C-alpha positions in Angstrom: -110.8 124.2 -166.3 -113.0 125.6 -163.5 -116.5 126.7 -164.0 -116.9 130.5 -164.3 -118.8 132.2 -161.6 -120.6 135.2 -162.9 -122.0 136.6 -159.7 -119.3 139.2 -159.1 -119.3 140.0 -162.8 -123.0 140.8 -162.9 -122.7 142.9 -159.8 -119.8 144.9 -161.1 -120.8 148.6 -161.6 -117.4 150.2 -161.3 -114.9 149.2 -164.0 -115.5 150.4 -167.5 -118.3 152.6 -166.3 -117.1 155.0 -163.6 -113.5 153.9 -163.3 -111.4 153.5 -166.5 -108.2 152.1 -165.2 -104.7 153.6 -165.4 -103.3 156.1 -167.8 -101.4 158.5 -165.5 -98.3 158.3 -167.8 -100.3 159.8 -170.8 -99.7 163.4 -171.8 -103.5 163.8 -171.6 -104.7 161.7 -168.7 -108.3 162.7 -169.2 -108.4 160.6 -172.4 -109.0 157.5 -170.3 -112.8 158.0 -170.9 -112.2 158.1 -174.7 -112.6 155.2 -177.1 -110.7 152.2 -175.9 -108.4 152.5 -179.0 -107.8 156.2 -178.6 -104.6 156.9 -180.5 -102.9 159.1 -178.0 -103.7 156.8 -175.1 -102.6 153.7 -177.0 -99.3 155.3 -178.0 -98.7 156.2 -174.3 -99.5 152.6 -173.4 -97.1 151.3 -176.1 -94.3 153.4 -174.7 -95.0 152.1 -171.2 -95.4 148.4 -172.3 -92.2 148.5 -174.3 -90.3 149.7 -171.2 -92.0 147.0 -169.2 -91.0 144.3 -171.6 -87.4 145.5 -171.5 -87.4 145.8 -167.7 -88.6 142.2 -167.6 -85.4 141.2 -169.5 -87.3 140.2 -172.7 -85.7 141.3 -176.0 -88.4 142.8 -178.3 -87.5 140.4 -181.0 -88.2 137.4 -178.7 -91.5 139.1 -177.7 -92.8 138.6 -181.2 -93.2 134.9 -180.4 -94.9 135.5 -177.1 -98.4 134.5 -176.0 -99.5 137.1 -173.5 -102.2 137.0 -170.8 -103.3 140.5 -169.8 -105.9 141.5 -167.2 -107.5 145.0 -167.2 -109.3 147.5 -169.4 -107.9 146.1 -172.6 -105.7 149.0 -173.7 -102.6 147.1 -172.5 -103.7 144.2 -174.7 -104.0 146.4 -177.7 -100.6 147.8 -177.0 -99.1 144.3 -176.6 -100.5 143.4 -180.0 -99.1 146.5 -181.7 -95.7 145.8 -180.1 -95.7 142.5 -182.0 -96.9 139.8 -179.6 -97.9 136.6 -181.4 -101.2 136.3 -179.5 -102.9 138.2 -176.7 -105.5 136.8 -174.3 -107.5 139.5 -172.4 -109.5 138.9 -169.3 -111.5 141.3 -167.2 -114.2 141.2 -164.7 -116.0 144.2 -166.3 -118.6 143.4 -169.0 -118.2 146.9 -170.3 -114.5 146.6 -170.9 -114.9 143.2 -172.6 -117.7 144.4 -174.8 -115.5 147.3 -176.0 -112.6 145.0 -176.6 -114.9 142.7 -178.7 -116.0 145.6 -180.8 -112.3 146.6 -181.4 -111.3 143.0 -182.3 -114.2 142.5 -184.7 -113.9 146.0 -186.4 -110.1 145.4 -187.0 -110.5 141.7 -187.9 -108.1 140.6 -185.1 -109.9 137.4 -184.0 -106.8 135.4 -184.6 -104.6 137.8 -182.7 -106.6 138.9 -179.7 -109.2 137.1 -177.6 -111.2 138.7 -174.8 -113.4 137.1 -172.1 -115.3 138.3 -169.0 -114.2 136.2 -166.1 -113.5 136.4 -162.4 -110.0 135.0 -162.1 -110.5 133.9 -158.5 -113.2 131.5 -159.8 -111.7 130.8 -163.3 -108.4 129.1 -164.0 -106.8 130.1 -167.4 -105.2 127.4 -169.6 -102.2 126.0 -167.7 -98.6 126.6 -168.8 -99.9 128.4 -171.9 -98.4 131.9 -171.7 -94.9 133.4 -172.1 -96.0 136.5 -170.1 -98.8 137.0 -167.6 -99.2 140.7 -167.1 -100.9 141.8 -163.8 -100.6 145.6 -163.5 -102.5 147.0 -160.5 -104.9 144.0 -160.4 -104.1 141.4 -157.7 -105.1 143.6 -154.7 -108.6 143.8 -156.2 -109.1 140.0 -156.3 -111.6 138.8 -153.7 -108.9 136.4 -152.6 -105.5 137.6 -153.7 -103.7 134.3 -153.1 -106.2 132.2 -155.1 -106.4 134.7 -158.0 -102.6 135.1 -158.2 -102.1 131.3 -158.1 -104.6 130.8 -160.9 -102.7 133.3 -163.1 -99.3 131.9 -162.2 -100.4 128.4 -163.3 -100.9 129.9 -166.7 -97.1 130.8 -167.1 -95.0 128.4 -169.2 -91.7 127.1 -167.8 -89.2 129.8 -168.4 -92.0 132.4 -168.8 -92.5 135.6 -167.0 -95.0 137.1 -164.5 -95.2 140.9 -164.4 -96.7 141.7 -160.9 -97.5 145.3 -159.9 -99.3 145.6 -156.6 -100.3 148.1 -154.0 -98.5 147.5 -150.7 -99.2 148.0 -147.0 -97.5 150.5 -144.8 -97.5 153.7 -147.0 -99.0 157.1 -146.5 -100.9 156.9 -149.7 -102.8 153.7 -148.8 -103.3 155.0 -145.2 -105.3 157.9 -146.7 -107.2 155.5 -148.9 -108.2 153.4 -146.0 -109.7 156.1 -143.9 -111.6 157.5 -146.9 -113.1 154.0 -147.6 -113.8 153.6 -143.9 -115.7 156.9 -143.9 -117.6 155.9 -147.0 -118.9 152.7 -145.3 -120.4 154.7 -142.4 -123.2 155.7 -144.8 -126.3 153.6 -144.8 -126.8 153.8 -148.6 -124.2 154.7 -151.2 -124.9 155.8 -154.7 -122.0 155.3 -157.2 -123.5 157.7 -159.7 -124.0 160.5 -157.1 -120.3 160.4 -156.2 -119.3 160.2 -159.8 -121.4 163.2 -160.9 -120.3 165.3 -157.9 -116.7 164.5 -158.5 -117.0 165.6 -162.1 -118.7 168.9 -161.0 -115.8 169.6 -158.6 -112.8 168.3 -160.5 -113.6 169.0 -164.2 -113.7 172.5 -165.7 -115.9 171.4 -168.5 -118.0 168.9 -166.5 -116.8 166.0 -168.5 -115.5 162.7 -166.9 -111.8 163.0 -166.2 -108.9 161.0 -164.7 -109.3 162.6 -161.3 -112.9 161.4 -161.0 -111.9 158.0 -162.3 -109.2 157.7 -159.7 -111.6 158.7 -156.9 -114.2 156.1 -158.0 -111.6 153.3 -158.1 -110.2 154.3 -154.7 -113.6 154.4 -153.0 -115.6 151.7 -154.7 -113.3 148.9 -155.7 -114.9 145.9 -154.0 -111.6 144.8 -152.5 -108.3 146.5 -151.8 -106.2 143.8 -150.0 -102.9 145.1 -148.8 -99.9 142.9 -147.8 -96.2 143.6 -147.2 -93.8 143.1 -150.1 -92.2 140.3 -148.0 -95.5 138.3 -148.2 -95.6 138.6 -152.0 -91.9 137.6 -152.3 -92.5 134.6 -150.2 -95.6 133.6 -152.2 -94.0 133.8 -155.7 -90.8 132.0 -154.6 -92.9 129.2 -153.0 -94.7 128.8 -156.4 -91.5 128.1 -158.3 -90.7 131.7 -159.5 -87.5 133.7 -159.0 -87.5 137.5 -159.0 -85.4 138.9 -161.9 -86.3 142.5 -161.5 -88.0 144.8 -158.9 -88.9 148.4 -158.6 -89.8 150.4 -155.4 -89.0 147.3 -153.3 -88.1 148.3 -149.7 -84.6 148.0 -148.4 -84.5 145.9 -145.3 -86.4 147.7 -142.5 -89.8 148.5 -141.2 -92.9 147.2 -142.9 -94.5 150.6 -142.1 -92.9 153.7 -143.6 -94.9 156.8 -144.3 -91.8 158.8 -145.2 -90.0 156.8 -147.9 -92.0 153.7 -149.0 -93.8 153.9 -152.4 -97.4 152.9 -152.5 -96.7 150.2 -155.2 -94.1 147.7 -156.1 -93.2 145.9 -159.3 -91.8 142.4 -159.4 -90.8 140.6 -162.5 -90.7 136.9 -161.8 -89.4 134.0 -164.0 -90.9 130.5 -163.7 -87.9 128.3 -162.9 -89.5 125.2 -161.4 -92.6 123.2 -162.1 -94.6 122.9 -159.0 -98.1 121.6 -158.1 -99.6 125.0 -157.3 -102.7 123.4 -155.9 -100.4 122.7 -152.9 -99.2 126.2 -152.5 -100.3 128.2 -149.4 -102.7 130.7 -150.8 -103.6 131.8 -147.3 -100.4 133.9 -147.2 -102.4 136.3 -149.3 -105.9 135.6 -147.9 -108.5 138.3 -147.2 -108.0 137.6 -143.5 -104.3 138.4 -143.8 -104.9 141.8 -145.5 -103.5 144.5 -143.3 -105.9 147.2 -142.0 -104.0 150.5 -142.3 -106.2 152.0 -139.5 -105.2 149.3 -137.0 -103.1 150.9 -134.3 -101.5 147.5 -133.5 -99.4 147.7 -136.7 -97.7 150.9 -135.6 -95.0 151.6 -133.1 -95.6 154.0 -130.2 -92.1 155.4 -130.5 -91.6 156.1 -134.2 -95.2 156.2 -135.5 -96.7 158.7 -133.0 -98.0 161.1 -135.7 -99.8 158.2 -137.5 -101.4 157.0 -134.2 -102.5 160.6 -133.5 -104.1 160.8 -136.9 -106.0 157.6 -136.3 -107.2 158.9 -133.0 -108.4 162.2 -134.4 -110.2 160.4 -137.3 -111.9 158.0 -134.9 -113.2 160.9 -132.8 -114.5 162.6 -136.0 -116.2 159.4 -137.1 -118.1 159.1 -133.8 -119.4 162.6 -134.3 -120.6 161.6 -137.8 -122.5 158.6 -136.4 -125.2 161.1 -135.3 -128.0 162.2 -137.6 -125.7 163.9 -140.1 -126.9 164.2 -143.8 -125.1 161.8 -146.2 -124.3 164.8 -148.4 -122.1 166.2 -145.6 -120.1 163.0 -145.4 -119.8 163.0 -149.2 -118.4 166.5 -149.1 -115.9 165.6 -146.4 -114.7 162.6 -148.5 -114.4 164.8 -151.7 -112.6 167.5 -149.7 -110.1 165.1 -148.2 -109.4 163.4 -151.5 -108.9 166.7 -153.2 -106.6 167.9 -150.4 -104.5 164.8 -150.4 -104.1 164.9 -154.2 -103.4 168.6 -154.7 -102.2 170.3 -151.5 -100.1 167.4 -150.5 -99.6 165.6 -153.8 -100.1 162.1 -152.6 -99.1 160.9 -156.0 -95.8 162.8 -155.8 -95.6 163.1 -152.1 -92.7 165.1 -150.6 -91.6 162.2 -148.4 -89.5 164.3 -146.1 -92.6 166.0 -144.8 -94.9 163.1 -144.0 -95.2 164.1 -140.4 -96.5 167.5 -141.5 -99.0 165.8 -143.7 -100.3 163.9 -140.7 -100.5 167.0 -138.6 -102.5 168.8 -141.4 -105.0 165.9 -141.6 -105.3 166.0 -137.8 -106.2 169.7 -138.0 -108.8 169.0 -140.7 -110.4 166.3 -138.6 -110.5 168.6 -135.6 -112.0 171.5 -137.6 -114.6 169.3 -139.2 -115.6 168.0 -135.7 -116.1 171.5 -134.3 -118.1 172.6 -137.4 -120.4 169.6 -137.0 -120.8 170.1 -133.3 -121.7 173.8 -133.7 -124.1 173.4 -136.6 -125.9 170.3 -135.3 -125.6 171.1 -131.6 -123.9 167.8 -130.8 -122.4 167.7 -127.4 
């Protein structure tokens, strides 16, 4: 078992503090900031987890004998326990999430049913061939090295066991917007998480309490890593590691690796371990940081069919040059908050009307032009 590296854990300020993970399927999504065992949230998670188990091809009766490895806030681990899993092992990089899980476990005398530990899974290898189900839902793109972290988790799957893999993918409109917001953020010399958090609450919450919208913004902007790859790269990786795909959702039909009209921002793969392999020999560089695809790189787009995307990149780059002048950081923050709000509400990035993606790009181009003119006029920039 590898030695745990706590550097990234100690530096973590985001998860369990400003960003509280998923919960968009809940009837009251703002409950993400409630107690980790909030009844309404856990019931929503149970419904989602039950569906996931069935989609993986696992009968619920069999699931009662399962050992599960779950990574995330801990709510999924609680749901797995309530659905009857024999044992649940919870890992997370956030000390805040792990502390809350510890309190829940102790207060409910569940030490023999649920274990929780604060680890960086790129540095730490879980017990090998120990789990019937490893559940990675929206996790792997945030590993510092996706290939290494995913390999470490896959080694923990028993022969015949399952890997639930939900990942963000390259080539979608939603992740394109995310990339230029994160790029705009890095143009600032100093960034204050709390300042963004408070201002997002002021703007997005009627009662000035933390809500799901603010949590989503913080995750989008401040996650240390958001590595994006094509679904083809993930498929190649899991197959080379001795797994076969038994179920998929939102997986592309054969075609372009860039599709801002029809491709969904995330993909689910359910993979069954069918062969014992020495994963130390697998090519983790398929999913290395260097292979992560920059959504703002013009080279990944076609001049013929991706003209609107290329024009958006051009207008954004012109705006960014304007912002390199002596512009107050509060101005840049306001631009980021405006664009995020616009993308989520006016254009419903979460439920995007895919048939109008070219219009979405033209609207963003107009925003960039108008912002540039405003800055030039007010700050007398030539």
